[in-house]
N, C-alpha and C positions, 0 to 999 in steps of 0.2 A: 555517110560516111562512117567510117571503120572505127570501131569503138581502138583508144591506143592500148588496152590494158586485153586484150581477150583473148581466151585461152591458145593458148599455141603446143603444136604437138611436142610433146618429150623431145624425139628425135630431133627438132630443130634446136631445142638448147642445149641437148648434150653430143650434138656432130664435134664440136672441135675437143673435146673434153678428152673425146676415146678415139678421136684421129688416131695419136701416137702407139695407142695399143692395137689400133686396126693396121699401121703400119709394121707393126715389128710382126702380128703374124702375117704379112702379104695381104695384105685386103689393102692397095691401097686408095680404093675408094671405102669412103666408110658408109657411103649410100648403100651398100649391100648389106649391110648389118642395120642401119637407121631403116631401109626403105623394105626390107626381106619381103615383107607381106603385101605390100604394094607388088612387087618383082613377081614374086610367085603364089600369091592368096593368101585369105585365110586360113583355111581348112590345110593347106601346106605348111606356113608357119608355125600351125600349132605342133605340129609333129616332126620338124625338122628347121634347124638354124644354120648358118654361114658358120665353120669355124677358121679357115684357116685358107687363103687364097694361093695354091704354086707354083711359080713362074718358071721355064724353061730354063736351064742351068744353062743354057751359050745363048749370050746378050743376041747374037747375027739370026737365033734358030725363029723363023715367023711362026711356030707353033702355039697354040691358043692355051692359056692357062689349065691348070686342076683344081676347081673349086669343090673344099672340102669341106663335107655336112655332117653335121650328126644330128642322126634321127633315133627315133625310137624303133627301138628293134622289131616291132612287129608290124611298123611301119614300112622296114629298108626295105620289103620284096616288095611294096606299089611303088614306092620312090625309084625302086632301080627302075622297073616297067614304064616309069613317066622322068626318065631321066635327060631325052630328045626333047619335051616339049621343059623343063626345069632350064636347061641350055639354053635353048631359042628365046625364053624370055628373057632369063639374063641375059643375054647379046643383044635383043631387042632394047630393053633397058636401057645401055649401055652405048648404042649405036656404033659399036662394034664387034670384032669375034674375039673377046679376051677367054670364054671360056670350050674349052672344047671336049671336058666330060668331067662327070664328078666325081668323087672317093666317097664310099659314105662309110661313118663310124657310128656304130649302135653305140646307144649311149643313152641317160636321161636329158631332156631337153625342158628348159622352164616354160613353166605354163606362161603366159603375157597375161599381164591384171587384166581383169575383168571392166571393163569399162559401164558405170553406171549410167543407167537413163536419164538424163535433167526431167523433171516433171513438173509445170509450172506450177504454184499452189491456186489451189480453188477459191472460187470468189467468195465462198460460204467462211473460208479461213481468215481470208484479206479481212471481210467486212467483220468480223469475231474483232481482231489485231485495230480496226481503225477505231472501232467502239472503245476496248481499251485506251487505245491512244488518245481517241478522245474527253475519258472521263479525267485520266489522267494526268494528260498536257494540254488540254482545251485544244482548239480547231487553228488548223494551219491557214495559212494565205496564201498559199502553194499549194492550188488542190494535184497537183503532179507530184510536190515533193511529199504527199501525205499519202499517195497512192505507194511510191516508190517505200516508201518506211511502212506501209501495211503488208507487201509485198515484201521486205528485208525479213520482216517481226512475222509472217507466217511463214518462211524460209525456216527460219533460227527455230521456233517452236517444232517444227514438222521434224528438223534434224534431231532437235532434244529427247524428243520421244521417240527414236528410232534407237534399237537395245544395239549398244556398244558388244562388237564382238572380239572376244583378246589375240590379240598377233599372232601371230608363227614366228617362229626365230630360232 
């Protein structure tokens, strides 16, 4: 059974929000931005981002578009070499030949957020919280509820002990 409030990828939540911005930049499909890492791979997505998709100026033209990509300076030569692979991956993802070439623009590329790996609290931490709950609140009729609260308590205690890093901004 699926959890009703399970975590969802940020790309799923912001798709409608950035759709208009993408259209103004010539990116008809938001997916080229939100699924960039899935399309080209994590390594390339960390060093290059799509910024614009230019279509031929004549509507009757059968020519594919040009994908403008911002790329870190030192990685530009490698991306230029791998351009046919990137073009093929983008076209395969969308199911038609929408991209004919890449136009590279050197510049800073924002770093993707670092994903923290969730680690379940260990049995000792849960046991300590269960004992503390029993002393302060007594025993619970439902053992599943007691276990869930002990798990939650262990997570809260663990996060409270973690040092807080100041935000950059």
